[in-house]
N, CA, C and O atoms as a GROMACS GRO file, in nm:
protein
  372
    1UNK      N    1   1.180  -7.317  -0.275
    1UNK     CA    2   1.313  -7.325  -0.343
    1UNK      C    3   1.291  -7.385  -0.478
    1UNK      O    4   1.200  -7.466  -0.499
    2UNK      N    5   1.376  -7.345  -0.571
    2UNK     CA    6   1.364  -7.396  -0.706
    2UNK      C    7   1.455  -7.515  -0.727
    2UNK      O    8   1.572  -7.495  -0.759
    3UNK      N    9   1.408  -7.638  -0.711
    3UNK     CA   10   1.502  -7.759  -0.719
    3UNK      C   11   1.525  -7.793  -0.870
    3UNK      O   12   1.608  -7.881  -0.893
    4UNK      N   13   1.465  -7.737  -0.970
    4UNK     CA   14   1.500  -7.765  -1.102
    4UNK      C   15   1.627  -7.686  -1.141
    4UNK      O   16   1.707  -7.738  -1.219
    5UNK      N   17   1.649  -7.562  -1.091
    5UNK     CA   18   1.757  -7.481  -1.127
    5UNK      C   19   1.859  -7.486  -1.031
    5UNK      O   20   1.974  -7.474  -1.072
    6UNK      N   21   1.838  -7.506  -0.897
    6UNK     CA   22   1.946  -7.517  -0.794
    6UNK      C   23   1.956  -7.645  -0.732
    6UNK      O   24   1.863  -7.725  -0.726
    7UNK      N   25   2.079  -7.665  -0.683
    7UNK     CA   26   2.108  -7.785  -0.618
    7UNK      C   27   2.119  -7.769  -0.468
    7UNK      O   28   2.220  -7.720  -0.416
    8UNK      N   29   2.022  -7.808  -0.403
    8UNK     CA   30   2.026  -7.783  -0.253
    8UNK      C   31   2.036  -7.917  -0.188
    8UNK      O   32   1.986  -8.018  -0.239
    9UNK      N   33   2.106  -7.919  -0.070
    9UNK     CA   34   2.104  -8.036   0.013
    9UNK      C   35   2.135  -7.983   0.160
    9UNK      O   36   2.152  -7.863   0.180
   10UNK      N   37   2.142  -8.070   0.255
   10UNK     CA   38   2.156  -8.034   0.387
   10UNK      C   39   2.282  -7.948   0.418
   10UNK      O   40   2.281  -7.854   0.498
   11UNK      N   41   2.394  -7.989   0.345
   11UNK     CA   42   2.514  -7.920   0.371
   11UNK      C   43   2.521  -7.778   0.326
   11UNK      O   44   2.570  -7.692   0.399
   12UNK      N   45   2.473  -7.749   0.203
   12UNK     CA   46   2.482  -7.608   0.159
   12UNK      C   47   2.373  -7.529   0.232
   12UNK      O   48   2.394  -7.411   0.259
   13UNK      N   49   2.262  -7.585   0.264
   13UNK     CA   50   2.160  -7.515   0.335
   13UNK      C   51   2.203  -7.472   0.473
   13UNK      O   52   2.182  -7.360   0.519
   14UNK      N   53   2.269  -7.573   0.538
   14UNK     CA   54   2.334  -7.544   0.674
   14UNK      C   55   2.446  -7.440   0.664
   14UNK      O   56   2.454  -7.350   0.747
   15UNK      N   57   2.527  -7.452   0.566
   15UNK     CA   58   2.636  -7.351   0.553
   15UNK      C   59   2.591  -7.205   0.539
   15UNK      O   60   2.638  -7.111   0.604
   16UNK      N   61   2.496  -7.196   0.448
   16UNK     CA   62   2.449  -7.046   0.431
   16UNK      C   63   2.367  -7.000   0.562
   16UNK      O   64   2.367  -6.881   0.595
   17UNK      N   65   2.299  -7.098   0.634
   17UNK     CA   66   2.232  -7.061   0.750
   17UNK      C   67   2.323  -7.014   0.852
   17UNK      O   68   2.279  -6.939   0.939
   18UNK      N   69   2.445  -7.048   0.852
   18UNK     CA   70   2.545  -6.999   0.940
   18UNK      C   71   2.571  -6.854   0.921
   18UNK      O   72   2.613  -6.784   1.014
   19UNK      N   73   2.546  -6.808   0.801
   19UNK     CA   74   2.563  -6.671   0.764
   19UNK      C   75   2.426  -6.593   0.764
   19UNK      O   76   2.417  -6.483   0.711
   20UNK      N   77   2.327  -6.651   0.823
   20UNK     CA   78   2.194  -6.604   0.832
   20UNK      C   79   2.124  -6.572   0.699
   20UNK      O   80   2.056  -6.471   0.684
   21UNK      N   81   2.144  -6.664   0.605
   21UNK     CA   82   2.088  -6.648   0.471
   21UNK      C   83   2.010  -6.775   0.447
   21UNK      O   84   2.057  -6.887   0.470
   22UNK      N   85   1.886  -6.751   0.397
   22UNK     CA   86   1.794  -6.868   0.359
   22UNK      C   87   1.814  -6.899   0.213
   22UNK      O   88   1.850  -6.811   0.135
   23UNK      N   89   1.791  -7.019   0.177
   23UNK     CA   90   1.804  -7.069   0.032
   23UNK      C   91   1.726  -6.983  -0.069
   23UNK      O   92   1.770  -6.957  -0.181
   24UNK      N   93   1.606  -6.940  -0.021
   24UNK     CA   94   1.515  -6.854  -0.111
   24UNK      C   95   1.584  -6.711  -0.125
   24UNK      O   96   1.572  -6.649  -0.231
   25UNK      N   97   1.653  -6.662  -0.026
   25UNK     CA   98   1.725  -6.538  -0.043
   25UNK      C   99   1.835  -6.546  -0.137
   25UNK      O  100   1.852  -6.456  -0.220
   26UNK      N  101   1.914  -6.650  -0.132
   26UNK     CA  102   2.018  -6.670  -0.223
   26UNK      C  103   1.961  -6.683  -0.369
   26UNK      O  104   2.011  -6.618  -0.460
   27UNK      N  105   1.864  -6.761  -0.389
   27UNK     CA  106   1.794  -6.775  -0.518
   27UNK      C  107   1.753  -6.633  -0.573
   27UNK      O  108   1.791  -6.601  -0.686
   28UNK      N  109   1.680  -6.550  -0.499
   28UNK     CA  110   1.636  -6.426  -0.534
   28UNK      C  111   1.748  -6.338  -0.573
   28UNK      O  112   1.735  -6.269  -0.674
   29UNK      N  113   1.860  -6.333  -0.500
   29UNK     CA  114   1.963  -6.248  -0.530
   29UNK      C  115   2.020  -6.284  -0.659
   29UNK      O  116   2.058  -6.192  -0.732
   30UNK      N  117   2.034  -6.417  -0.698
   30UNK     CA  118   2.089  -6.464  -0.828
   30UNK      C  119   1.993  -6.440  -0.938
   30UNK      O  120   2.036  -6.424  -1.052
   31UNK      N  121   1.863  -6.437  -0.912
   31UNK     CA  122   1.759  -6.435  -1.026
   31UNK      C  123   1.739  -6.288  -1.072
   31UNK      O  124   1.677  -6.263  -1.176
   32UNK      N  125   1.792  -6.191  -0.992
   32UNK     CA  126   1.775  -6.054  -1.033
   32UNK      C  127   1.907  -6.001  -1.111
   32UNK      O  128   1.990  -6.080  -1.157
   33UNK      N  129   1.916  -5.874  -1.121
   33UNK     CA  130   2.043  -5.817  -1.179
   33UNK      C  131   2.152  -5.837  -1.086
   33UNK      O  132   2.142  -5.801  -0.969
   34UNK      N  133   2.263  -5.897  -1.134
   34UNK     CA  134   2.384  -5.920  -1.048
   34UNK      C  135   2.495  -5.849  -1.096
   34UNK      O  136   2.497  -5.802  -1.210
   35UNK      N  137   2.596  -5.838  -1.007
   35UNK     CA  138   2.728  -5.776  -1.036
   35UNK      C  139   2.826  -5.889  -1.017
   35UNK      O  140   2.829  -5.949  -0.910
   36UNK      N  141   2.907  -5.920  -1.116
   36UNK     CA  142   3.008  -6.017  -1.106
   36UNK      C  143   3.135  -5.974  -1.022
   36UNK      O  144   3.198  -5.872  -1.048
   37UNK      N  145   3.168  -6.058  -0.919
   37UNK     CA  146   3.272  -6.027  -0.837
   37UNK      C  147   3.369  -6.144  -0.831
   37UNK      O  148   3.448  -6.156  -0.738
   38UNK      N  149   3.361  -6.228  -0.932
   38UNK     CA  150   3.451  -6.353  -0.932
   38UNK      C  151   3.594  -6.317  -0.929
   38UNK      O  152   3.631  -6.212  -0.982
   39UNK      N  153   3.673  -6.396  -0.870
   39UNK     CA  154   3.827  -6.391  -0.880
   39UNK      C  155   3.880  -6.514  -0.894
   39UNK      O  156   3.815  -6.614  -0.865
   40UNK      N  157   4.009  -6.520  -0.943
   40UNK     CA  158   4.074  -6.647  -0.956
   40UNK      C  159   4.100  -6.711  -0.814
   40UNK      O  160   4.161  -6.648  -0.728
   41UNK      N  161   4.054  -6.835  -0.792
   41UNK     CA  162   4.089  -6.894  -0.677
   41UNK      C  163   4.149  -7.029  -0.699
   41UNK      O  164   4.159  -7.069  -0.815
   42UNK      N  165   4.188  -7.104  -0.600
   42UNK     CA  166   4.252  -7.221  -0.615
   42UNK      C  167   4.160  -7.346  -0.604
   42UNK      O  168   4.205  -7.458  -0.580
   43UNK      N  169   4.030  -7.320  -0.622
   43UNK     CA  170   3.930  -7.423  -0.616
   43UNK      C  171   3.946  -7.519  -0.744
   43UNK      O  172   3.974  -7.475  -0.856
   44UNK      N  173   3.925  -7.647  -0.718
   44UNK     CA  174   3.947  -7.750  -0.822
   44UNK      C  175   3.824  -7.728  -0.920
   44UNK      O  176   3.841  -7.767  -1.036
   45UNK      N  177   3.706  -7.670  -0.888
   45UNK     CA  178   3.596  -7.655  -0.965
   45UNK      C  179   3.571  -7.507  -0.999
   45UNK      O  180   3.606  -7.418  -0.922
   46UNK      N  181   3.507  -7.480  -1.120
   46UNK     CA  182   3.486  -7.340  -1.155
   46UNK      C  183   3.386  -7.287  -1.068
   46UNK      O  184   3.287  -7.356  -1.042
   47UNK      N  185   3.402  -7.164  -1.017
   47UNK     CA  186   3.307  -7.095  -0.928
   47UNK      C  187   3.280  -6.967  -0.983
   47UNK      O  188   3.363  -6.908  -1.053
   48UNK      N  189   3.162  -6.918  -0.953
   48UNK     CA  190   3.109  -6.780  -0.986
   48UNK      C  191   3.064  -6.708  -0.874
   48UNK      O  192   2.978  -6.758  -0.803
   49UNK      N  193   3.116  -6.581  -0.846
   49UNK     CA  194   3.072  -6.509  -0.726
   49UNK      C  195   3.008  -6.384  -0.777
   49UNK      O  196   3.065  -6.310  -0.857
   50UNK      N  197   2.886  -6.360  -0.726
   50UNK     CA  198   2.805  -6.242  -0.773
   50UNK      C  199   2.738  -6.166  -0.654
   50UNK      O  200   2.709  -6.225  -0.550
   51UNK      N  201   2.715  -6.040  -0.671
   51UNK     CA  202   2.645  -5.957  -0.578
   51UNK      C  203   2.514  -5.946  -0.631
   51UNK      O  204   2.502  -5.919  -0.750
   52UNK      N  205   2.401  -5.964  -0.552
   52UNK     CA  206   2.268  -5.942  -0.589
   52UNK      C  207   2.176  -5.904  -0.486
   52UNK      O  208   2.216  -5.904  -0.369
   53UNK      N  209   2.054  -5.871  -0.512
   53UNK     CA  210   1.961  -5.821  -0.402
   53UNK      C  211   1.844  -5.909  -0.402
   53UNK      O  212   1.799  -5.959  -0.506
   54UNK      N  213   1.789  -5.930  -0.273
   54UNK     CA  214   1.666  -5.999  -0.264
   54UNK      C  215   1.542  -5.903  -0.297
   54UNK      O  216   1.564  -5.785  -0.325
   55UNK      N  217   1.425  -5.947  -0.295
   55UNK     CA  218   1.310  -5.875  -0.319
   55UNK      C  219   1.287  -5.773  -0.209
   55UNK      O  220   1.229  -5.666  -0.227
   56UNK      N  221   1.338  -5.815  -0.090
   56UNK     CA  222   1.332  -5.718   0.027
   56UNK      C  223   1.446  -5.618   0.028
   56UNK      O  224   1.455  -5.537   0.120
   57UNK      N  225   1.533  -5.622  -0.072
   57UNK     CA  226   1.650  -5.520  -0.074
   57UNK      C  227   1.778  -5.565  -0.003
   57UNK      O  228   1.871  -5.486   0.005
   58UNK      N  229   1.787  -5.681   0.046
   58UNK     CA  230   1.893  -5.730   0.117
   58UNK      C  231   2.004  -5.763   0.010
   58UNK      O  232   1.977  -5.845  -0.078
   59UNK      N  233   2.119  -5.708   0.014
   59UNK     CA  234   2.227  -5.736  -0.075
   59UNK      C  235   2.314  -5.852  -0.025
   59UNK      O  236   2.357  -5.853   0.090
   60UNK      N  237   2.339  -5.950  -0.113
   60UNK     CA  238   2.415  -6.065  -0.077
   60UNK      C  239   2.526  -6.100  -0.177
   60UNK      O  240   2.511  -6.073  -0.296
   61UNK      N  241   2.631  -6.158  -0.132
   61UNK     CA  242   2.737  -6.205  -0.202
   61UNK      C  243   2.710  -6.361  -0.208
   61UNK      O  244   2.699  -6.428  -0.106
   62UNK      N  245   2.701  -6.413  -0.330
   62UNK     CA  246   2.668  -6.552  -0.348
   62UNK      C  247   2.767  -6.624  -0.446
   62UNK      O  248   2.787  -6.584  -0.560
   63UNK      N  249   2.821  -6.724  -0.397
   63UNK     CA  250   2.911  -6.807  -0.483
   63UNK      C  251   2.856  -6.937  -0.521
   63UNK      O  252   2.807  -7.012  -0.437
   64UNK      N  253   2.863  -6.966  -0.651
   64UNK     CA  254   2.795  -7.086  -0.702
   64UNK      C  255   2.896  -7.165  -0.791
   64UNK      O  256   2.999  -7.114  -0.835
   65UNK      N  257   2.856  -7.296  -0.813
   65UNK     CA  258   2.933  -7.375  -0.909
   65UNK      C  259   2.822  -7.458  -0.975
   65UNK      O  260   2.709  -7.460  -0.928
   66UNK      N  261   2.855  -7.524  -1.080
   66UNK     CA  262   2.762  -7.611  -1.162
   66UNK      C  263   2.781  -7.760  -1.106
   66UNK      O  264   2.892  -7.812  -1.104
   67UNK      N  265   2.674  -7.821  -1.066
   67UNK     CA  266   2.676  -7.962  -1.033
   67UNK      C  267   2.553  -8.031  -1.081
   67UNK      O  268   2.442  -7.988  -1.051
   68UNK      N  269   2.572  -8.141  -1.158
   68UNK     CA  270   2.462  -8.214  -1.206
   68UNK      C  271   2.370  -8.125  -1.291
   68UNK      O  272   2.249  -8.145  -1.291
   69UNK      N  273   2.422  -8.033  -1.360
   69UNK     CA  274   2.339  -7.944  -1.451
   69UNK      C  275   2.258  -7.839  -1.386
   69UNK      O  276   2.177  -7.771  -1.449
   70UNK      N  277   2.282  -7.824  -1.243
   70UNK     CA  278   2.211  -7.708  -1.173
   70UNK      C  279   2.316  -7.632  -1.092
   70UNK      O  280   2.429  -7.674  -1.068
   71UNK      N  281   2.265  -7.510  -1.053
   71UNK     CA  282   2.342  -7.425  -0.978
   71UNK      C  283   2.358  -7.461  -0.832
   71UNK      O  284   2.256  -7.467  -0.763
   72UNK      N  285   2.474  -7.484  -0.778
   72UNK     CA  286   2.493  -7.519  -0.639
   72UNK      C  287   2.544  -7.390  -0.566
   72UNK      O  288   2.646  -7.333  -0.606
   73UNK      N  289   2.480  -7.350  -0.468
   73UNK     CA  290   2.525  -7.238  -0.390
   73UNK      C  291   2.632  -7.296  -0.298
   73UNK      O  292   2.604  -7.389  -0.222
   74UNK      N  293   2.754  -7.242  -0.303
   74UNK     CA  294   2.870  -7.275  -0.227
   74UNK      C  295   2.863  -7.204  -0.096
   74UNK      O  296   2.882  -7.261   0.012
   75UNK      N  297   2.836  -7.082  -0.109
   75UNK     CA  298   2.829  -6.988   0.003
   75UNK      C  299   2.750  -6.871  -0.023
   75UNK      O  300   2.747  -6.833  -0.140
   76UNK      N  301   2.681  -6.803   0.070
   76UNK     CA  302   2.612  -6.680   0.052
   76UNK      C  303   2.612  -6.607   0.185
   76UNK      O  304   2.584  -6.665   0.290
   77UNK      N  305   2.646  -6.477   0.178
   77UNK     CA  306   2.664  -6.399   0.298
   77UNK      C  307   2.632  -6.236   0.268
   77UNK      O  308   2.639  -6.188   0.155
   78UNK      N  309   2.600  -6.166   0.379
   78UNK     CA  310   2.589  -6.030   0.351
   78UNK      C  311   2.731  -5.968   0.362
   78UNK      O  312   2.806  -5.986   0.458
   79UNK      N  313   2.757  -5.896   0.258
   79UNK     CA  314   2.892  -5.827   0.244
   79UNK      C  315   2.900  -5.703   0.332
   79UNK      O  316   2.800  -5.651   0.382
   80UNK      N  317   3.024  -5.659   0.347
   80UNK     CA  318   3.042  -5.533   0.428
   80UNK      C  319   2.987  -5.408   0.355
   80UNK      O  320   2.945  -5.416   0.239
   81UNK      N  321   2.988  -5.298   0.424
   81UNK     CA  322   2.922  -5.172   0.365
   81UNK      C  323   2.998  -5.133   0.239
   81UNK      O  324   2.930  -5.095   0.144
   82UNK      N  325   3.123  -5.137   0.226
   82UNK     CA  326   3.206  -5.108   0.112
   82UNK      C  327   3.158  -5.181  -0.003
   82UNK      O  328   3.134  -5.120  -0.107
   83UNK      N  329   3.141  -5.301   0.006
   83UNK     CA  330   3.102  -5.397  -0.106
   83UNK      C  331   2.954  -5.368  -0.140
   83UNK      O  332   2.920  -5.380  -0.258
   84UNK      N  333   2.867  -5.333  -0.049
   84UNK     CA  334   2.728  -5.300  -0.075
   84UNK      C  335   2.726  -5.174  -0.152
   84UNK      O  336   2.652  -5.163  -0.250
   85UNK      N  337   2.807  -5.070  -0.111
   85UNK     CA  338   2.815  -4.950  -0.197
   85UNK      C  339   2.863  -4.979  -0.340
   85UNK      O  340   2.812  -4.926  -0.439
   86UNK      N  341   2.961  -5.063  -0.346
   86UNK     CA  342   3.007  -5.103  -0.489
   86UNK      C  343   2.892  -5.157  -0.571
   86UNK      O  344   2.874  -5.113  -0.684
   87UNK      N  345   2.816  -5.249  -0.519
   87UNK     CA  346   2.700  -5.301  -0.585
   87UNK      C  347   2.609  -5.198  -0.618
   87UNK      O  348   2.571  -5.188  -0.735
   88UNK      N  349   2.565  -5.114  -0.526
   88UNK     CA  350   2.471  -4.999  -0.564
   88UNK      C  351   2.527  -4.909  -0.668
   88UNK      O  352   2.456  -4.875  -0.763
   89UNK      N  353   2.650  -4.868  -0.658
   89UNK     CA  354   2.710  -4.790  -0.771
   89UNK      C  355   2.722  -4.853  -0.888
   89UNK      O  356   2.711  -4.785  -0.990
   90UNK      N  357   2.744  -4.985  -0.897
   90UNK     CA  358   2.753  -5.056  -1.027
   90UNK      C  359   2.622  -5.072  -1.092
   90UNK      O  360   2.613  -5.088  -1.214
   91UNK      N  361   2.519  -5.067  -1.011
   91UNK     CA  362   2.378  -5.071  -1.061
   91UNK      C  363   2.327  -4.931  -1.095
   91UNK      O  364   2.216  -4.918  -1.146
   92UNK      N  365   2.407  -4.823  -1.070
   92UNK     CA  366   2.360  -4.685  -1.095
   92UNK      C  367   2.263  -4.629  -0.994
   92UNK      O  368   2.178  -4.546  -1.025
   93UNK      N  369   2.278  -4.678  -0.871
   93UNK     CA  370   2.190  -4.623  -0.769
   93UNK      C  371   2.275  -4.538  -0.668
   93UNK      O  372   2.220  -4.482  -0.574
   0.00000   0.00000   0.00000
């Protein structure tokens, strides 16, 4: 895990584990080419949602916010087939 760029602790690691996602997978998805899927929500902090792929080709929906100058993964999960197709089409595949 990249602790210089990402803000990880027990809570966000546990949360994404409930979605069968490892911290390293969330980082990989964000470090590659992503597709912005942010929408306006009622969260008190600014959040960014993106689709990205891991090195193994797993497509993930990852939502982040900035905390203490680092990216904090709020949630990460594998999207449904329609959203995966949207990601692939957006990437020209």
